[in-house]
Biotite code that builds the C-alpha atoms (Angstrom):
import biotite.structure as struc

atoms = struc.array([
    struc.Atom([210.971, 13.721, 32.998], chain_id="A", res_id=1, res_name="MET", atom_name="CA", element="C"),
    struc.Atom([212.685, 16.853, 34.293], chain_id="A", res_id=2, res_name="LYS", atom_name="CA", element="C"),
    struc.Atom([216.057, 15.133, 33.954], chain_id="A", res_id=3, res_name="GLN", atom_name="CA", element="C"),
    struc.Atom([215.411, 14.227, 30.299], chain_id="A", res_id=4, res_name="VAL", atom_name="CA", element="C"),
    struc.Atom([214.320, 17.803, 29.575], chain_id="A", res_id=5, res_name="PHE", atom_name="CA", element="C"),
    struc.Atom([217.404, 19.166, 31.392], chain_id="A", res_id=6, res_name="PHE", atom_name="CA", element="C"),
    struc.Atom([219.741, 16.834, 29.455], chain_id="A", res_id=7, res_name="ILE", atom_name="CA", element="C"),
    struc.Atom([218.151, 17.886, 26.136], chain_id="A", res_id=8, res_name="LEU", atom_name="CA", element="C"),
    struc.Atom([218.576, 21.593, 26.978], chain_id="A", res_id=9, res_name="VAL", atom_name="CA", element="C"),
    struc.Atom([222.221, 21.078, 27.966], chain_id="A", res_id=10, res_name="VAL", atom_name="CA", element="C"),
    struc.Atom([222.912, 19.105, 24.771], chain_id="A", res_id=11, res_name="LEU", atom_name="CA", element="C"),
    struc.Atom([221.327, 21.842, 22.640], chain_id="A", res_id=12, res_name="MET", atom_name="CA", element="C"),
    struc.Atom([223.429, 24.519, 24.361], chain_id="A", res_id=13, res_name="ILE", atom_name="CA", element="C"),
    struc.Atom([226.625, 22.500, 23.892], chain_id="A", res_id=14, res_name="LEU", atom_name="CA", element="C"),
    struc.Atom([225.797, 21.794, 20.244], chain_id="A", res_id=15, res_name="ALA", atom_name="CA", element="C"),
    struc.Atom([225.219, 25.469, 19.512], chain_id="A", res_id=16, res_name="SER", atom_name="CA", element="C"),
    struc.Atom([228.561, 26.467, 21.077], chain_id="A", res_id=17, res_name="CYS", atom_name="CA", element="C"),
    struc.Atom([230.452, 24.756, 18.283], chain_id="A", res_id=18, res_name="GLY", atom_name="CA", element="C"),
    struc.Atom([228.789, 26.975, 15.675], chain_id="A", res_id=19, res_name="ASN", atom_name="CA", element="C"),
    struc.Atom([229.877, 30.290, 17.215], chain_id="A", res_id=20, res_name="ILE", atom_name="CA", element="C"),
    struc.Atom([233.394, 30.273, 15.712], chain_id="A", res_id=21, res_name="ASP", atom_name="CA", element="C"),
    struc.Atom([232.379, 28.980, 12.288], chain_id="A", res_id=22, res_name="LYS", atom_name="CA", element="C"),
    struc.Atom([232.337, 31.553, 9.506], chain_id="A", res_id=23, res_name="LYS", atom_name="CA", element="C"),
    struc.Atom([229.870, 31.380, 6.701], chain_id="A", res_id=24, res_name="THR", atom_name="CA", element="C"),
    struc.Atom([231.447, 31.813, 3.292], chain_id="A", res_id=25, res_name="ILE", atom_name="CA", element="C"),
    struc.Atom([229.559, 34.205, 1.013], chain_id="A", res_id=26, res_name="PRO", atom_name="CA", element="C"),
    struc.Atom([228.110, 32.705, -2.191], chain_id="A", res_id=27, res_name="ASP", atom_name="CA", element="C"),
    struc.Atom([230.311, 34.951, -4.370], chain_id="A", res_id=28, res_name="ASP", atom_name="CA", element="C"),
    struc.Atom([233.450, 33.630, -2.688], chain_id="A", res_id=29, res_name="GLU", atom_name="CA", element="C"),
    struc.Atom([232.282, 30.029, -3.100], chain_id="A", res_id=30, res_name="LEU", atom_name="CA", element="C"),
    struc.Atom([231.741, 30.646, -6.829], chain_id="A", res_id=31, res_name="LYS", atom_name="CA", element="C"),
    struc.Atom([235.213, 32.188, -7.164], chain_id="A", res_id=32, res_name="GLU", atom_name="CA", element="C"),
    struc.Atom([236.922, 29.393, -5.238], chain_id="A", res_id=33, res_name="ASN", atom_name="CA", element="C"),
    struc.Atom([235.703, 26.747, -7.671], chain_id="A", res_id=34, res_name="GLN", atom_name="CA", element="C"),
    struc.Atom([237.632, 28.466, -10.504], chain_id="A", res_id=35, res_name="TYR", atom_name="CA", element="C"),
    struc.Atom([240.855, 29.302, -8.641], chain_id="A", res_id=36, res_name="ILE", atom_name="CA", element="C"),
    struc.Atom([243.744, 26.945, -9.358], chain_id="A", res_id=37, res_name="GLY", atom_name="CA", element="C"),
    struc.Atom([245.660, 25.476, -12.269], chain_id="A", res_id=38, res_name="GLU", atom_name="CA", element="C"),
    struc.Atom([243.814, 24.011, -15.234], chain_id="A", res_id=39, res_name="TRP", atom_name="CA", element="C"),
    struc.Atom([245.269, 22.066, -18.164], chain_id="A", res_id=40, res_name="GLN", atom_name="CA", element="C"),
    struc.Atom([244.002, 21.228, -21.624], chain_id="A", res_id=41, res_name="THR", atom_name="CA", element="C"),
    struc.Atom([242.317, 17.875, -22.005], chain_id="A", res_id=42, res_name="ILE", atom_name="CA", element="C"),
    struc.Atom([244.786, 15.388, -23.446], chain_id="A", res_id=43, res_name="GLU", atom_name="CA", element="C"),
    struc.Atom([244.019, 14.296, -26.974], chain_id="A", res_id=44, res_name="GLY", atom_name="CA", element="C"),
    struc.Atom([241.427, 16.980, -27.603], chain_id="A", res_id=45, res_name="LYS", atom_name="CA", element="C"),
    struc.Atom([243.740, 19.324, -29.476], chain_id="A", res_id=46, res_name="TYR", atom_name="CA", element="C"),
    struc.Atom([247.184, 19.564, -31.077], chain_id="A", res_id=47, res_name="ILE", atom_name="CA", element="C"),
    struc.Atom([248.797, 21.528, -28.251], chain_id="A", res_id=48, res_name="PHE", atom_name="CA", element="C"),
    struc.Atom([249.001, 21.553, -24.487], chain_id="A", res_id=49, res_name="GLU", atom_name="CA", element="C"),
    struc.Atom([248.273, 24.588, -22.357], chain_id="A", res_id=50, res_name="ALA", atom_name="CA", element="C"),
    struc.Atom([247.891, 25.575, -18.719], chain_id="A", res_id=51, res_name="ALA", atom_name="CA", element="C"),
    struc.Atom([245.545, 28.238, -17.382], chain_id="A", res_id=52, res_name="LEU", atom_name="CA", element="C"),
    struc.Atom([246.386, 29.465, -13.881], chain_id="A", res_id=53, res_name="LYS", atom_name="CA", element="C"),
    struc.Atom([243.666, 31.452, -12.121], chain_id="A", res_id=54, res_name="ILE", atom_name="CA", element="C"),
    struc.Atom([244.722, 33.149, -8.888], chain_id="A", res_id=55, res_name="ASP", atom_name="CA", element="C"),
    struc.Atom([242.758, 34.600, -5.988], chain_id="A", res_id=56, res_name="SER", atom_name="CA", element="C"),
    struc.Atom([243.829, 38.173, -6.883], chain_id="A", res_id=57, res_name="ASN", atom_name="CA", element="C"),
    struc.Atom([241.632, 38.071, -10.008], chain_id="A", res_id=58, res_name="HIS", atom_name="CA", element="C"),
    struc.Atom([244.602, 37.576, -12.356], chain_id="A", res_id=59, res_name="ASN", atom_name="CA", element="C"),
    struc.Atom([245.436, 34.709, -14.698], chain_id="A", res_id=60, res_name="PHE", atom_name="CA", element="C"),
    struc.Atom([248.337, 33.397, -16.757], chain_id="A", res_id=61, res_name="THR", atom_name="CA", element="C"),
    struc.Atom([248.018, 31.173, -19.787], chain_id="A", res_id=62, res_name="TYR", atom_name="CA", element="C"),
    struc.Atom([250.937, 29.282, -21.355], chain_id="A", res_id=63, res_name="GLU", atom_name="CA", element="C"),
    struc.Atom([251.260, 26.495, -23.821], chain_id="A", res_id=64, res_name="GLY", atom_name="CA", element="C"),
    struc.Atom([252.571, 25.270, -27.098], chain_id="A", res_id=65, res_name="GLY", atom_name="CA", element="C"),
    struc.Atom([253.317, 22.424, -29.451], chain_id="A", res_id=66, res_name="ALA", atom_name="CA", element="C"),
    struc.Atom([256.365, 21.547, -31.502], chain_id="A", res_id=67, res_name="CYS", atom_name="CA", element="C"),
    struc.Atom([257.777, 24.896, -32.602], chain_id="A", res_id=68, res_name="LEU", atom_name="CA", element="C"),
    struc.Atom([255.081, 27.228, -31.291], chain_id="A", res_id=69, res_name="LEU", atom_name="CA", element="C"),
    struc.Atom([254.846, 28.807, -27.840], chain_id="A", res_id=70, res_name="HIS", atom_name="CA", element="C"),
    struc.Atom([252.019, 31.045, -26.717], chain_id="A", res_id=71, res_name="PHE", atom_name="CA", element="C"),
    struc.Atom([251.148, 32.903, -23.548], chain_id="A", res_id=72, res_name="SER", atom_name="CA", element="C"),
    struc.Atom([248.875, 35.535, -22.085], chain_id="A", res_id=73, res_name="SER", atom_name="CA", element="C"),
    struc.Atom([248.092, 37.244, -18.823], chain_id="A", res_id=74, res_name="GLU", atom_name="CA", element="C"),
    struc.Atom([245.207, 39.322, -17.644], chain_id="A", res_id=75, res_name="GLY", atom_name="CA", element="C"),
    struc.Atom([242.308, 39.579, -15.250], chain_id="A", res_id=76, res_name="SER", atom_name="CA", element="C"),
    struc.Atom([239.079, 37.727, -14.569], chain_id="A", res_id=77, res_name="TRP", atom_name="CA", element="C"),
    struc.Atom([235.668, 38.276, -13.013], chain_id="A", res_id=78, res_name="ILE", atom_name="CA", element="C"),
    struc.Atom([232.680, 36.095, -12.289], chain_id="A", res_id=79, res_name="ILE", atom_name="CA", element="C"),
    struc.Atom([229.199, 37.117, -13.300], chain_id="A", res_id=80, res_name="ILE", atom_name="CA", element="C"),
    struc.Atom([226.533, 34.707, -12.102], chain_id="A", res_id=81, res_name="ASP", atom_name="CA", element="C"),
    struc.Atom([228.272, 31.325, -12.588], chain_id="A", res_id=82, res_name="ASP", atom_name="CA", element="C"),
    struc.Atom([230.327, 32.430, -15.589], chain_id="A", res_id=83, res_name="THR", atom_name="CA", element="C"),
    struc.Atom([234.074, 33.101, -15.520], chain_id="A", res_id=84, res_name="LEU", atom_name="CA", element="C"),
    struc.Atom([235.002, 35.967, -17.869], chain_id="A", res_id=85, res_name="ILE", atom_name="CA", element="C"),
    struc.Atom([238.655, 36.431, -18.843], chain_id="A", res_id=86, res_name="ILE", atom_name="CA", element="C"),
    struc.Atom([240.351, 39.439, -20.485], chain_id="A", res_id=87, res_name="ASN", atom_name="CA", element="C"),
    struc.Atom([244.014, 39.817, -21.448], chain_id="A", res_id=88, res_name="SER", atom_name="CA", element="C"),
    struc.Atom([246.189, 42.757, -20.553], chain_id="A", res_id=89, res_name="PHE", atom_name="CA", element="C"),
    struc.Atom([247.662, 44.623, -23.520], chain_id="A", res_id=90, res_name="ASP", atom_name="CA", element="C"),
    struc.Atom([250.913, 43.133, -24.769], chain_id="A", res_id=91, res_name="CYS", atom_name="CA", element="C"),
    struc.Atom([253.660, 45.746, -24.417], chain_id="A", res_id=92, res_name="GLU", atom_name="CA", element="C"),
    struc.Atom([256.369, 43.928, -26.379], chain_id="A", res_id=93, res_name="GLU", atom_name="CA", element="C"),
    struc.Atom([256.414, 43.130, -30.088], chain_id="A", res_id=94, res_name="CYS", atom_name="CA", element="C"),
    struc.Atom([254.717, 39.744, -30.490], chain_id="A", res_id=95, res_name="ARG", atom_name="CA", element="C"),
    struc.Atom([252.420, 38.037, -32.924], chain_id="A", res_id=96, res_name="TYR", atom_name="CA", element="C"),
    struc.Atom([248.825, 37.976, -31.712], chain_id="A", res_id=97, res_name="LEU", atom_name="CA", element="C"),
    struc.Atom([246.241, 35.190, -31.747], chain_id="A", res_id=98, res_name="SER", atom_name="CA", element="C"),
    struc.Atom([242.692, 35.208, -30.495], chain_id="A", res_id=99, res_name="LYS", atom_name="CA", element="C"),
    struc.Atom([242.012, 32.538, -27.875], chain_id="A", res_id=100, res_name="PHE", atom_name="CA", element="C"),
    struc.Atom([239.086, 31.224, -29.897], chain_id="A", res_id=101, res_name="SER", atom_name="CA", element="C"),
    struc.Atom([241.337, 30.736, -32.941], chain_id="A", res_id=102, res_name="GLU", atom_name="CA", element="C"),
    struc.Atom([244.428, 29.080, -31.455], chain_id="A", res_id=103, res_name="ILE", atom_name="CA", element="C"),
    struc.Atom([245.724, 26.410, -33.774], chain_id="A", res_id=104, res_name="GLY", atom_name="CA", element="C"),
    struc.Atom([243.493, 27.376, -36.679], chain_id="A", res_id=105, res_name="GLU", atom_name="CA", element="C"),
    struc.Atom([245.268, 27.650, -39.986], chain_id="A", res_id=106, res_name="ILE", atom_name="CA", element="C"),
    struc.Atom([244.421, 28.902, -43.424], chain_id="A", res_id=107, res_name="VAL", atom_name="CA", element="C"),
    struc.Atom([245.144, 26.779, -46.472], chain_id="A", res_id=108, res_name="VAL", atom_name="CA", element="C"),
    struc.Atom([246.034, 28.856, -49.521], chain_id="A", res_id=109, res_name="ILE", atom_name="CA", element="C"),
    struc.Atom([246.003, 27.141, -52.900], chain_id="A", res_id=110, res_name="ILE", atom_name="CA", element="C"),
    struc.Atom([248.271, 29.245, -55.108], chain_id="A", res_id=111, res_name="GLU", atom_name="CA", element="C"),
    struc.Atom([247.953, 27.008, -58.153], chain_id="A", res_id=112, res_name="ASN", atom_name="CA", element="C"),
    struc.Atom([247.430, 23.341, -58.934], chain_id="A", res_id=113, res_name="GLU", atom_name="CA", element="C"),
    struc.Atom([250.841, 22.341, -57.595], chain_id="A", res_id=114, res_name="THR", atom_name="CA", element="C"),
    struc.Atom([251.400, 24.835, -54.796], chain_id="A", res_id=115, res_name="SER", atom_name="CA", element="C"),
    struc.Atom([249.601, 24.767, -51.478], chain_id="A", res_id=116, res_name="ILE", atom_name="CA", element="C"),
    struc.Atom([250.668, 27.061, -48.664], chain_id="A", res_id=117, res_name="LYS", atom_name="CA", element="C"),
    struc.Atom([249.526, 26.785, -45.064], chain_id="A", res_id=118, res_name="ILE", atom_name="CA", element="C"),
    struc.Atom([249.354, 30.077, -43.263], chain_id="A", res_id=119, res_name="SER", atom_name="CA", element="C"),
    struc.Atom([248.137, 31.613, -40.053], chain_id="A", res_id=120, res_name="HIS", atom_name="CA", element="C"),
    struc.Atom([247.223, 35.254, -40.580], chain_id="A", res_id=121, res_name="PRO", atom_name="CA", element="C"),
    struc.Atom([248.909, 37.194, -37.794], chain_id="A", res_id=122, res_name="LYS", atom_name="CA", element="C"),
    struc.Atom([248.869, 40.725, -36.598], chain_id="A", res_id=123, res_name="SER", atom_name="CA", element="C"),
    struc.Atom([251.399, 42.143, -34.165], chain_id="A", res_id=124, res_name="THR", atom_name="CA", element="C"),
    struc.Atom([250.954, 43.796, -30.796], chain_id="A", res_id=125, res_name="SER", atom_name="CA", element="C"),
    struc.Atom([252.760, 46.923, -32.007], chain_id="A", res_id=126, res_name="ILE", atom_name="CA", element="C"),
    struc.Atom([252.020, 48.252, -35.475], chain_id="A", res_id=127, res_name="GLU", atom_name="CA", element="C"),
    struc.Atom([254.702, 47.496, -38.079], chain_id="A", res_id=128, res_name="ASP", atom_name="CA", element="C"),
    struc.Atom([257.031, 45.721, -35.640], chain_id="A", res_id=129, res_name="CYS", atom_name="CA", element="C"),
    struc.Atom([258.913, 42.526, -36.420], chain_id="A", res_id=130, res_name="GLU", atom_name="CA", element="C"),
    struc.Atom([258.799, 40.081, -33.477], chain_id="A", res_id=131, res_name="PRO", atom_name="CA", element="C"),
    struc.Atom([262.230, 38.857, -32.380], chain_id="A", res_id=132, res_name="ALA", atom_name="CA", element="C"),
    struc.Atom([260.800, 35.372, -31.840], chain_id="A", res_id=133, res_name="TYR", atom_name="CA", element="C"),
    struc.Atom([258.328, 34.496, -34.618], chain_id="A", res_id=134, res_name="PRO", atom_name="CA", element="C"),
    struc.Atom([257.375, 31.243, -32.893], chain_id="A", res_id=135, res_name="ASP", atom_name="CA", element="C"),
    struc.Atom([256.031, 33.030, -29.803], chain_id="A", res_id=136, res_name="GLU", atom_name="CA", element="C"),
    struc.Atom([252.503, 34.388, -29.781], chain_id="A", res_id=137, res_name="GLU", atom_name="CA", element="C"),
    struc.Atom([250.528, 36.457, -27.319], chain_id="A", res_id=138, res_name="TYR", atom_name="CA", element="C"),
    struc.Atom([246.981, 35.146, -26.945], chain_id="A", res_id=139, res_name="VAL", atom_name="CA", element="C"),
    struc.Atom([244.189, 37.670, -26.695], chain_id="A", res_id=140, res_name="ILE", atom_name="CA", element="C"),
    struc.Atom([241.347, 36.810, -24.341], chain_id="A", res_id=141, res_name="PHE", atom_name="CA", element="C"),
    struc.Atom([238.500, 39.229, -25.083], chain_id="A", res_id=142, res_name="ASN", atom_name="CA", element="C"),
    struc.Atom([235.487, 38.626, -22.866], chain_id="A", res_id=143, res_name="GLN", atom_name="CA", element="C"),
    struc.Atom([236.108, 34.861, -23.130], chain_id="A", res_id=144, res_name="GLU", atom_name="CA", element="C"),
    struc.Atom([233.576, 32.951, -21.048], chain_id="A", res_id=145, res_name="LYS", atom_name="CA", element="C"),
    struc.Atom([233.846, 29.652, -19.217], chain_id="A", res_id=146, res_name="PHE", atom_name="CA", element="C"),
    struc.Atom([231.578, 27.495, -17.049], chain_id="A", res_id=147, res_name="LEU", atom_name="CA", element="C"),
    struc.Atom([232.399, 24.495, -14.907], chain_id="A", res_id=148, res_name="ILE", atom_name="CA", element="C"),
    struc.Atom([230.406, 21.576, -16.286], chain_id="A", res_id=149, res_name="LYS", atom_name="CA", element="C"),
    struc.Atom([231.010, 18.054, -14.942], chain_id="A", res_id=150, res_name="ASP", atom_name="CA", element="C"),
    struc.Atom([234.383, 19.118, -13.437], chain_id="A", res_id=151, res_name="SER", atom_name="CA", element="C"),
    struc.Atom([235.521, 20.527, -16.801], chain_id="A", res_id=152, res_name="VAL", atom_name="CA", element="C"),
    struc.Atom([236.260, 24.216, -17.308], chain_id="A", res_id=153, res_name="LEU", atom_name="CA", element="C"),
    struc.Atom([234.175, 24.549, -20.464], chain_id="A", res_id=154, res_name="THR", atom_name="CA", element="C"),
    struc.Atom([234.732, 27.328, -22.985], chain_id="A", res_id=155, res_name="TYR", atom_name="CA", element="C"),
    struc.Atom([231.617, 29.076, -24.264], chain_id="A", res_id=156, res_name="ILE", atom_name="CA", element="C"),
    struc.Atom([232.417, 29.837, -27.885], chain_id="A", res_id=157, res_name="GLN", atom_name="CA", element="C"),
    struc.Atom([231.148, 33.052, -29.410], chain_id="A", res_id=158, res_name="LYS", atom_name="CA", element="C"),
    struc.Atom([229.123, 32.594, -32.567], chain_id="A", res_id=159, res_name="THR", atom_name="CA", element="C"),
    struc.Atom([227.635, 35.667, -34.194], chain_id="A", res_id=160, res_name="ASP", atom_name="CA", element="C"),
    struc.Atom([225.601, 37.421, -31.485], chain_id="A", res_id=161, res_name="ASN", atom_name="CA", element="C"),
    struc.Atom([224.914, 34.285, -29.468], chain_id="A", res_id=162, res_name="SER", atom_name="CA", element="C"),
    struc.Atom([227.015, 31.888, -27.458], chain_id="A", res_id=163, res_name="CYS", atom_name="CA", element="C"),
    struc.Atom([227.174, 28.137, -27.545], chain_id="A", res_id=164, res_name="ARG", atom_name="CA", element="C"),
    struc.Atom([229.095, 25.697, -25.422], chain_id="A", res_id=165, res_name="ILE", atom_name="CA", element="C"),
    struc.Atom([231.899, 24.160, -27.427], chain_id="A", res_id=166, res_name="ASN", atom_name="CA", element="C"),
    struc.Atom([232.705, 20.788, -25.907], chain_id="A", res_id=167, res_name="ASP", atom_name="CA", element="C"),
    struc.Atom([235.606, 19.956, -28.219], chain_id="A", res_id=168, res_name="GLU", atom_name="CA", element="C"),
    struc.Atom([238.015, 22.884, -28.138], chain_id="A", res_id=169, res_name="LYS", atom_name="CA", element="C"),
    struc.Atom([239.715, 24.975, -25.457], chain_id="A", res_id=170, res_name="ASN", atom_name="CA", element="C"),
    struc.Atom([238.302, 23.110, -22.462], chain_id="A", res_id=171, res_name="ASN", atom_name="CA", element="C"),
    struc.Atom([240.368, 22.423, -19.348], chain_id="A", res_id=172, res_name="PHE", atom_name="CA", element="C"),
    struc.Atom([240.519, 19.977, -16.460], chain_id="A", res_id=173, res_name="ILE", atom_name="CA", element="C"),
    struc.Atom([241.992, 20.672, -13.047], chain_id="A", res_id=174, res_name="ARG", atom_name="CA", element="C"),
    struc.Atom([245.704, 19.885, -12.979], chain_id="A", res_id=175, res_name="LYS", atom_name="CA", element="C"),
    struc.Atom([246.505, 16.923, -10.773], chain_id="A", res_id=176, res_name="GLN", atom_name="CA", element="C"),
    struc.Atom([249.206, 17.502, -8.175], chain_id="A", res_id=177, res_name="LYS", atom_name="CA", element="C"),
])
């Protein structure tokens, strides 16, 4: 009986030795780690492709395009609770601006019965400037929120004073290596 007790004590001591060097990762760091990496738009969900790169220094880059349009952005991010919140830096060069929530949206203007014009109302990053490359836009992220839901980085669309999860537009999956 003493031998069994002695063996159990020795096994418990040996088992606890392995835990001395292990570090526990704080919950905040675990939450951040799930967002860090490269994300890409979900194929077939929208007319363009884009990549969102989230780094461990709390910065991001966003680039994409389709046909004759290229867009990009860069900025910073934070996590509050389980929500990723992204904000763009100010654009210091003359570029057309688009809000992230409105990428790809167009306005159809009917001038008369035979004339239809498709337009995208654009402002510029610098007042009264003329962008050198009209097909390049800077995307503004303004308190844009995302959650990870079923392995998808899901955009929470702003509507009036409330938010709703938009499962069709501006969602991302982790880029496969």
